C-alpha positions as CSV (number, residue, x, y, z in Angstrom):
1,M,-22.4,-6.9,-10.8
2,S,-21.8,-6.2,-7.1
3,S,-18.3,-6.8,-5.8
4,R,-19.5,-7.6,-2.3
5,N,-18.7,-11.1,-1.0
6,N,-21.8,-13.1,-0.5
7,D,-19.8,-16.3,-0.1
8,C,-19.3,-18.0,3.2
9,H,-15.5,-18.2,2.6
10,A,-13.1,-15.3,2.7
11,Y,-11.1,-14.5,-0.4
12,D,-7.5,-15.8,-0.4
13,L,-6.3,-14.6,-3.8
14,L,-6.5,-11.2,-5.5
15,A,-6.3,-11.2,-9.3
16,V,-5.9,-8.1,-11.5
17,V,-6.6,-8.7,-15.2
18,G,-6.9,-6.6,-18.3
19,A,-5.7,-6.1,-21.8
20,T,-2.1,-5.0,-22.6
21,A,-1.4,-1.4,-21.7
22,S,-4.4,-1.2,-19.3
23,G,-2.2,-0.4,-16.3
24,K,-2.4,-3.8,-14.5
25,T,1.0,-3.7,-12.9
26,R,0.6,-0.3,-11.4
27,L,-2.8,-1.1,-10.0
28,G,-1.7,-4.5,-8.7
29,V,1.3,-3.0,-6.9
30,Q,-0.8,-0.4,-5.2
31,L,-3.3,-2.9,-4.1
32,A,-0.7,-5.3,-2.9
33,R,0.9,-2.6,-0.8
34,H,-2.4,-1.8,0.9
35,L,-3.3,-5.5,1.4
36,S,0.1,-6.8,2.6
37,G,0.3,-8.7,-0.7
38,E,3.0,-10.1,-2.9
39,I,2.8,-10.0,-6.7
40,I,2.7,-13.1,-8.9
41,S,3.1,-12.3,-12.6
42,A,0.7,-14.1,-15.0
43,D,2.6,-13.0,-18.1
44,S,3.9,-15.7,-20.4
45,R,7.1,-13.7,-21.3
46,Q,8.1,-12.0,-18.1
47,V,9.4,-15.3,-16.9
48,Y,12.4,-14.9,-19.2
49,R,15.5,-13.2,-18.1
50,G,16.6,-10.5,-20.6
51,L,13.2,-9.7,-22.0
52,D,12.7,-6.5,-20.1
53,V,11.7,-3.6,-22.3
54,G,9.5,-5.6,-24.7
55,T,7.6,-7.4,-22.0
56,G,7.1,-4.2,-19.8
57,K,8.4,-5.7,-16.6
58,D,8.4,-2.2,-15.1
59,L,10.4,-3.4,-12.1
60,H,10.7,0.1,-10.8
61,E,7.0,-0.1,-9.9
62,Y,7.9,-2.6,-7.1
63,G,10.1,0.0,-5.4
64,S,13.6,-0.3,-3.9
65,I,15.0,-1.6,-0.7
66,P,13.8,-1.3,2.1
67,D,10.3,-0.7,0.6
68,H,10.6,-3.3,-2.2
69,L,7.4,-5.2,-2.9
70,P,8.1,-9.0,-3.4
71,Y,7.3,-10.4,-6.8
72,H,7.3,-13.9,-8.3
73,L,7.6,-15.6,-11.7
74,I,9.6,-12.8,-13.2
75,D,13.2,-13.4,-14.5
76,I,13.2,-17.1,-13.5
77,I,14.4,-18.9,-16.7
78,D,16.7,-18.4,-19.6
79,V,15.2,-17.1,-22.8
80,Q,16.2,-20.2,-24.8
81,T,14.2,-22.4,-22.4
82,E,10.6,-23.4,-23.3
83,F,8.0,-22.5,-20.7
84,N,4.4,-23.4,-20.9
85,V,1.1,-23.3,-18.9
86,F,1.9,-26.5,-17.2
87,D,5.2,-25.1,-15.8
88,F,3.4,-21.8,-14.9
89,Q,0.6,-23.5,-13.0
90,A,3.0,-25.6,-10.9
91,R,5.2,-22.6,-10.0
92,C,2.3,-20.4,-9.4
93,Y,0.6,-22.8,-6.9
94,Q,4.0,-23.1,-5.2
95,A,4.3,-19.3,-4.9
96,I,0.7,-19.0,-3.6
97,A,1.4,-21.5,-0.9
98,E,4.6,-19.8,0.2
99,I,3.0,-16.3,0.2
100,A,0.1,-17.6,2.3
101,Q,2.5,-19.3,4.8
102,R,4.0,-15.8,5.3
103,G,0.6,-14.4,6.2
104,H,0.5,-12.3,3.0
105,L,-2.0,-12.1,0.2
106,P,-1.1,-13.6,-3.2
107,C,-1.8,-11.0,-5.9
108,L,-2.0,-12.5,-9.4
109,V,-1.4,-9.8,-12.1
110,G,-1.3,-10.3,-15.8
111,G,-3.0,-10.7,-19.1
112,S,-2.1,-14.1,-20.4
113,G,-5.5,-15.6,-20.5
114,L,-4.7,-19.3,-20.4
115,Y,-2.2,-18.8,-17.5
116,L,-4.8,-16.9,-15.5
117,E,-7.5,-19.4,-16.3
118,S,-5.4,-22.3,-15.2
119,I,-5.3,-20.8,-11.7
120,L,-8.7,-19.1,-11.5
121,Q,-10.5,-22.2,-12.6
122,G,-8.1,-24.7,-11.2
123,Y,-7.3,-26.7,-14.4
124,R,-6.1,-30.2,-14.0
125,M,-2.9,-30.1,-16.1
126,V,-1.4,-33.3,-17.5
127,R,1.9,-33.7,-19.2
128,V,1.5,-35.3,-22.6
129,P,4.4,-37.5,-23.7
130,E,5.8,-37.6,-27.3
131,N,3.6,-39.6,-29.6
132,R,6.0,-41.0,-32.3
133,E,3.2,-42.7,-34.2
134,L,1.2,-39.5,-34.4
135,R,4.3,-37.5,-35.5
136,R,5.0,-39.9,-38.3
137,A,1.4,-39.7,-39.5
138,L,1.5,-35.9,-39.5
139,E,4.6,-35.8,-41.7
140,E,2.6,-36.1,-44.8
141,F,0.4,-33.0,-44.0
142,S,1.3,-29.5,-45.2
143,D,1.7,-26.7,-42.7
144,A,-1.7,-25.3,-43.8
145,D,-3.3,-28.7,-43.1
146,L,-1.7,-28.9,-39.7
147,K,-3.0,-25.4,-38.8
148,L,-6.5,-26.4,-39.8
149,R,-6.2,-29.6,-37.7
150,L,-5.0,-27.6,-34.6
151,M,-7.7,-25.0,-34.9
152,A,-10.3,-27.8,-35.1
153,L,-8.9,-29.3,-31.9
154,Q,-8.5,-25.9,-30.2
155,P,-10.9,-23.3,-31.6
156,H,-9.9,-20.8,-28.9
157,L,-6.1,-21.2,-29.4
158,H,-4.3,-18.8,-27.0
159,N,-0.7,-19.2,-28.0
160,E,-0.7,-18.3,-31.7
161,T,3.0,-18.8,-32.0
162,D,2.2,-22.5,-32.3
163,L,0.9,-21.6,-35.8
164,L,4.3,-20.2,-36.9
165,H,6.6,-23.2,-36.8
166,R,6.0,-26.7,-37.9
167,D,7.6,-28.4,-34.9
168,R,5.4,-26.3,-32.5
169,L,2.3,-27.1,-34.6
170,V,3.0,-30.8,-34.3
171,R,3.6,-30.6,-30.6
172,A,0.4,-28.5,-30.1
173,I,-1.6,-31.1,-32.0
174,E,0.0,-33.8,-29.9
175,I,-1.0,-32.1,-26.7
176,A,-4.5,-31.2,-27.9
177,Q,-5.2,-34.7,-29.2
178,G,-3.6,-36.5,-26.3
179,V,-5.6,-34.7,-23.6
180,P,-8.8,-32.8,-24.2
181,Q,-8.9,-29.3,-22.7
182,P,-9.0,-30.1,-19.0
183,P,-12.2,-29.3,-17.2
184,P,-12.2,-26.9,-14.3
185,S,-11.7,-28.3,-10.8
186,A,-11.5,-26.9,-7.3
187,H,-7.7,-27.0,-6.8
188,G,-6.4,-26.1,-3.4
189,K,-9.5,-24.4,-2.1
190,L,-8.6,-21.1,-3.8
191,N,-11.3,-18.4,-3.6
192,P,-10.2,-15.6,-5.9
193,F,-11.4,-12.0,-6.1
194,V,-10.9,-10.8,-9.6
195,L,-10.7,-7.2,-10.7
196,G,-10.5,-6.3,-14.4
197,I,-9.5,-3.0,-16.0
198,H,-11.5,-1.7,-19.0
199,W,-10.7,1.2,-21.2
200,P,-12.8,2.5,-24.2
201,R,-11.3,1.0,-27.4
202,E,-9.9,4.4,-28.8
203,I,-8.3,5.3,-25.5
204,L,-6.7,1.9,-25.2
205,R,-5.3,2.2,-28.7
206,H,-3.8,5.6,-27.8
207,R,-2.3,4.1,-24.6
208,I,-0.8,1.3,-26.7
209,W,0.7,3.8,-29.2
210,T,2.1,6.0,-26.5
211,R,3.6,3.1,-24.6
212,L,5.2,1.7,-27.7
213,E,6.8,5.1,-28.5
214,M,8.3,5.0,-24.9
215,R,9.6,1.5,-25.4
216,L,11.2,2.3,-28.7
217,R,12.9,5.4,-27.2
218,G,13.7,3.3,-24.1
219,G,15.8,0.7,-25.7
220,L,13.5,-1.9,-27.3
221,V,15.5,-2.1,-30.5
222,E,18.8,-2.3,-28.6
223,E,17.3,-5.1,-26.4
224,V,16.6,-7.2,-29.5
225,Q,20.1,-6.4,-30.9
226,R,21.6,-7.6,-27.6
227,L,19.6,-10.8,-27.7
228,L,20.8,-11.5,-31.2
229,A,24.4,-10.8,-30.2
230,E,24.0,-13.3,-27.4
231,G,23.0,-16.0,-29.8
232,V,19.2,-15.9,-29.7
233,S,18.0,-16.9,-33.1
234,H,15.6,-15.0,-35.3
235,E,13.3,-18.0,-35.1
236,R,13.2,-17.9,-31.4
237,L,12.5,-14.1,-31.5
238,E,9.6,-14.9,-33.9
239,S,8.2,-17.4,-31.3
240,L,8.3,-14.8,-28.6
241,G,5.8,-12.7,-30.5
242,L,4.8,-9.1,-31.0
243,E,7.7,-6.7,-30.1
244,Y,10.4,-9.3,-30.5
245,R,9.0,-10.6,-33.8
246,W,8.5,-7.1,-35.3
247,V,11.8,-5.6,-34.2
248,A,13.7,-8.7,-35.4
249,R,12.1,-8.2,-38.8
250,Y,13.0,-4.5,-38.7
251,L,16.6,-5.4,-38.0
252,R,16.6,-7.8,-41.0
253,G,15.7,-4.8,-43.1
254,E,12.2,-5.9,-43.9
255,M,10.7,-2.5,-42.9
256,N,11.7,1.0,-41.9
257,R,11.2,2.6,-38.4
258,E,7.9,4.2,-39.4
259,K,6.4,0.9,-40.6
260,L,7.8,-0.8,-37.5
261,Q,5.9,1.4,-35.2
262,E,2.7,1.5,-37.2
263,G,2.6,-2.2,-37.8
264,L,3.6,-3.2,-34.3
265,S,1.1,-0.8,-32.8
266,R,-1.7,-2.3,-34.9
267,A,-0.6,-5.9,-34.0
268,I,-0.6,-5.1,-30.3
269,G,-4.1,-3.6,-30.7
270,Q,-5.3,-6.8,-32.3
271,F,-3.7,-8.8,-29.5
272,A,-5.6,-6.6,-26.9
273,K,-8.9,-7.4,-28.7
274,R,-8.1,-11.1,-28.4
275,Q,-7.3,-10.7,-24.7
276,E,-10.7,-9.0,-24.1
277,T,-12.4,-11.9,-26.0
278,W,-10.6,-14.3,-23.7
279,F,-11.8,-12.5,-20.6
280,R,-15.4,-12.6,-21.8
281,R,-15.0,-16.3,-22.4
282,M,-13.6,-16.7,-18.8
283,Q,-16.7,-15.0,-17.5
284,R,-19.0,-17.3,-19.5
285,R,-17.1,-20.2,-17.9
286,G,-17.9,-18.9,-14.4
287,V,-15.1,-16.5,-13.5
288,A,-16.6,-13.5,-11.8
289,I,-14.6,-10.4,-13.0
290,H,-15.5,-7.1,-11.3
291,W,-14.7,-4.5,-14.0
292,L,-13.3,-1.1,-13.3
293,E,-13.2,1.8,-15.8
294,G,-9.7,3.1,-16.4
295,G,-9.1,6.7,-15.5
296,D,-8.1,9.0,-12.7
297,H,-10.2,7.2,-10.2
298,L,-9.1,3.7,-11.0
299,I,-6.9,3.1,-8.0
300,Q,-9.4,4.8,-5.6
301,E,-12.3,2.6,-6.9
302,A,-10.2,-0.6,-6.7
303,L,-9.2,0.1,-3.1
304,E,-12.8,0.8,-2.2
305,R,-13.9,-2.5,-3.8
306,C,-11.2,-4.4,-1.9
307,S,-12.3,-2.8,1.3
308,E,-15.8,-4.1,0.8
309,V,-14.9,-7.8,0.7
310,T,-13.7,-10.2,3.3
311,W,-10.1,-11.5,3.1
312,K,-8.8,-14.6,4.6
313,H,-5.8,-12.5,5.7
314,R,-6.8,-9.0,6.4
315,P,-3.8,-6.9,7.5
316,A,-4.3,-4.5,10.4
317,S,-2.6,-1.8,8.3
318,F,-5.3,-1.8,5.6
319,S,-7.4,1.4,5.9
320,S,-9.5,3.4,3.5
321,K,-7.9,6.5,5.2
322,G,-4.9,5.9,3.0
323,F,-6.8,6.3,-0.3
324,G,-6.1,9.9,-0.7
325,T,-2.3,9.5,-0.5
326,L,-2.1,7.5,-3.7
């Protein structure tokens, strides 16, 4: 599919999507620097303060003063606070508006499918109040029955942590039953240009394994130990998924270090497959994703694609002459 803009409107949002370990942050930062952009994280866990190693915030990628690249929706709430797609969408639209007012390009970067889709397809989000009658009716059902009910209401469930705890199951059913999945709507006249990073499956598995090794050496276990010492419960760590769930189990003595790395690497690989399935679903729903093959020429090709399209704000500093310096 051609990346050239045949629309009458210029693009006013750049999005960089891809599975975990695909290199989204690095690519997003490089593009934002060339396009006078600011990063908005579309990661469901990077919003939490203290979840650094496990979520791969990679804050060093943004540089240091005076060349620090502005970023948003990272380190904004306490780890004990619940944060959902409704909260994300509201804060993301606010960040987009503020960035545009400064004459910069909003650059949405991440892999949390529902978060991305809420912006790229402009979902109309509605808060669902507590339904006490429904909650009383659900009390007689087993956890297994509740899981089946939720999957029937939401076959493409994104946040699988809702399946792990009864109270989250009940709330997820309450939301799904209270408001059907909201239809797309043209919110705020956004016209996004979406780049996706694709790696062959075996190479992505290797990248996941290598990155996990680096995180384990770089303090992942110590990060979870610190969270526990600060009062974060094992139940909360379970709800945070993947790295935090597995390392918490390791610290409880449920597995050795070798089983931790093998099992967690496999779980992350399965998560990457679900992300790729979600992106294909986004495309079927009308989101045009311009895929780039991962490799040595990834940044070069991405910059060339961005130079081919029309931007609402096109900085005078953008020039393909800078490609070779990356």
